[in-house]
N, C-alpha and C positions, 0 to 999 in steps of 0.2 A: 618511635623509640624514645625520643626525648620526653614526651608526655609520660611514658612509663617510668622514666628515671625520676621525674618530678614526683610521681606517686611514691616511688621508692623512698625519696627523701622525706616525704610526709610520714611514712611508716617508720623510717629510721629514727626520726626525732620524736615520734609520738607513742609508739607501741599501739595499744588498743584503747587508750583513754581519750577523754575529751577535754582534759584540763588544759588551759591555755598557758599558765605559768606554773612551774614547779621549782620554786627557789628554796634552797637551803640557806637560812638566815642565821648570821652570827653577829651579835652586838657585843663589842669589847668595852668593858667598863673599868679596866684596871687603872686608868688615869684619875679616877674619882675616888674620894674617900668612902668609907663604908656607908655612912649616912646618905651621901649623895647617890650612891649606887641604888639604895632602896627606893629613891624617888623616881628611878627610871628602869627598875628591874624588869618590868613586864613589856618593855618596848620590843624586845626580840620576838616574843610571841605575837604581838600585834602586827608587826611588819610582815611576819610570815603569813598570818591570816589575810592581811590586806592584799598581798601579792597572789596567794595561792587559791583563795576562795572567791574569785571574781572572774566574770567573763569579760575579758578585755577587748575582744574583737568579735566580728560577726561569726555566726556558727559555721559558715561555709569554709572559714579559714582556721577553725579550731584544731590545734594539735599541741602536744606538750612542748614547752620550751624549758629544758632543764638547765639549771645554773646555780650560781651562788651569789649571795649578797653578804657583804661584810660592812659593818658600821663601827667605826672607832670613835667613841665619845672622848673628846679631848678636854673640854672645860665646861663649867656651868656657872651662870651668873643669875642672881636674883634681880630682876628689873621690874620695879613697881609691883604689879600683881602677878607676874609670871616668871617662871624659870626659863632661861634661854641657854640652849646648848650649842656648842660648836663641835662639829664632827667631820670625819672623813667618810666617804662613801665609795664602795667598790661593788660593781656588778659585772658578772661574766656569765656567758652561756656556752654550752658545749660546742656550738657552731662558730664561736669566735667573736661574738658581739661583746666587747669588753670596754668598760668605762670606769674611770677613776675621777673622783671629785674630792678636792681637799678643802673646800670652804663652804660647808653646809651649816647654816645657822637657823635654828628653829626653836620655838617655845614648845614645852611639853609638860603635861600633868598626868600622873598615873591614872586618874579617874576619867580622862578624856578619851573617847573612842576615836578610832581612825575611820573616817566616814567618806565613802566614795560619792555620796550624793550632795556633799557640801558645795553650794554654789559660790561661796566666797573663796578667795585665795587662801591657802593654808601652806605655810612654809615647810611643814613636814610632809603631808600627803602629796603635795604637788611636786616635790622633788621625786618622790617615789613614782608618781604618775609620769613625770618627764622621762625618767630612765626606762620605765616600762614601755613607753612609746618608742624610744630609740632602739631597744633590743628587739621588740616585736617588728618594727619597721625593717630592721636589718634582716631578721629571719624571713620575712615575707619577700624581700628582695632576692633572697637565695632561691626562691621558687620560680619567680617570673620577673621580667624586667620592670622595675619601678613599682612593683606591687605594694611596697611599703610607703609610697609617697603620701597617702592620706594620714598615716600616723606621724610621719615627719612633720606634716603641716600642723597637726595637733600639738606637737612639741614646740614648734615655732610660735604658735598662738599662746601657749602656756608661758613660754619664756618672756615674750613681750609683755604679757599681763603681769608677770612676777616682778619685772623691773619697775613697775608702778606701785608696788605694794609696800608694806611696812618692813619687809625683809628682802631687800633687793640684792643682798650680798651674794656674789658668785653668779648671778643670773646673766650678767653680761658675758662672762666667760662661757657659760653653758650655751647661750645663744650663738656665740661665735663658733663654738665647736660644732653645733648642729648645722650652721650655715656652711661650714667647710665640707660636711658630708653631702649636702644637697647642692653645693656649688657646681657650676658647669664643668670645672676642671676635674671633678670627681666622677662625673657622669659615666665615662668609659668603664670605670671599675664597677659601678653599680650595674651597668649593662651586662657585664660578663660574669657576675656572680652565679646566675643559673648555670652557665656553661661550666664554671669551676666545680660546682657541686654535682653536676651531671658527670663530670670527669671522675670525681671521687667515687660516685656510685658505680660507674662503669668499672673502675679499677677493683672495687670490692667484689664485683660479680665476675671478675676474671676476663672482662671484655677490654683487653689492653688497647686494641686498635681504636675503639670508640673513645676510650679514656684519653688517649694521646690526642685525638682530633679535638675533643672539647678543651683539653688543656692548652693546646696551641691557641685556640680562640681566646681563652682566658688570659694567656700571657700577652697577647696583643693589647688587650685593654689595660693590663698592668703597665706595659711599656708606654702607652699613651699618657697615662696619668703621671708616670715618673718623668717623662720627657717634658711635660708641661709644668710640673711642680714636684721636684725630687723629694721634698719633705712633706708631701701631702699628708694631712692628719689621718684621714681614713685609710689611706694606703698603708701607713705604718701600723695601724691597728690590724688590718687584714693580714699583712705579712707576718707580724708577730704571732698571729693565731694560726696561720696556715703554711708556714715555711716547711714543715715536715711533710705535709701532703704534696706540696709543690716539688720537693726533692724526690719523692717517690714517683710522682707522675712523669718526671723527666729523667728518671734514673737511667744512666747509660747514654744519655743524649747530651754530650758535653757542651755543644754550642748553646743549647737552651739553659743549661746550668750555669754557664759562664755569664749569660745575660742576667740571670737571677742573682748571681754573685755581685755583679755590678750594681744592680738595683738595690739589693738587700745585703750589704756587706756585714751587717750585724749578725746574720746567720750563715756566714760563709762556710763554716765547718760542716754544716748539714749538707750544703750543696756539693762541697768537695768530696764528701763521703760517698756520694752517688755517681761520681764521675768514673769513667773507665780508666 
């Protein structure tokens, strides 16, 4: 039964396509003047092509990951022979892998391609790579326990290399965030993600008994992480993304909803709405 539910999840997120990433990209340039905007006007199209026209993972794991990318360009400075931009970066997927980065610094020229095969560190493309690894690793963790670990390892390797580059700004924070996801205290949450998505799939198929069984297992992992580290970074991301599904899975089960209310007071109203 559970293997069938994992297959359902693949189909749910992918449809009939083989595309790995399908990101809607928006680059906001309103902080720049008109001339400065012209110097970076094609970045939106380039990022979209970079994310969407590339096979990020092995064929056996290919499925669509739908989401959004927003880049807010804040400033530009001319430094010797290159223009250096400071930006905010936001990426989110339909299954709840959501990350915000407020300190992205990178050089860019309109004529320069975004190249996946560049062996040298690149402050622009390697940040795109880093967050691609994070969201894909999280998506794979949804399917089976620790399936995303190799991609998290790639992210760790990239972040360590980036801190030795000419553009180390923000990479220490990015490394710390990734280490919080892969930390032993977060392990119970990663272990129960397949159960949580199996619960969501069962509920959508009207199999309420199976849904509740998987949801109970998922809640145990959530409780373990909360008890060890109430403000766990990845737990907050998970709850922000999935509090509505958790409310539905435990609708009418006040004891479980009270537990969630204690763990996730930010979304208390949603849990209270589903109490008897």
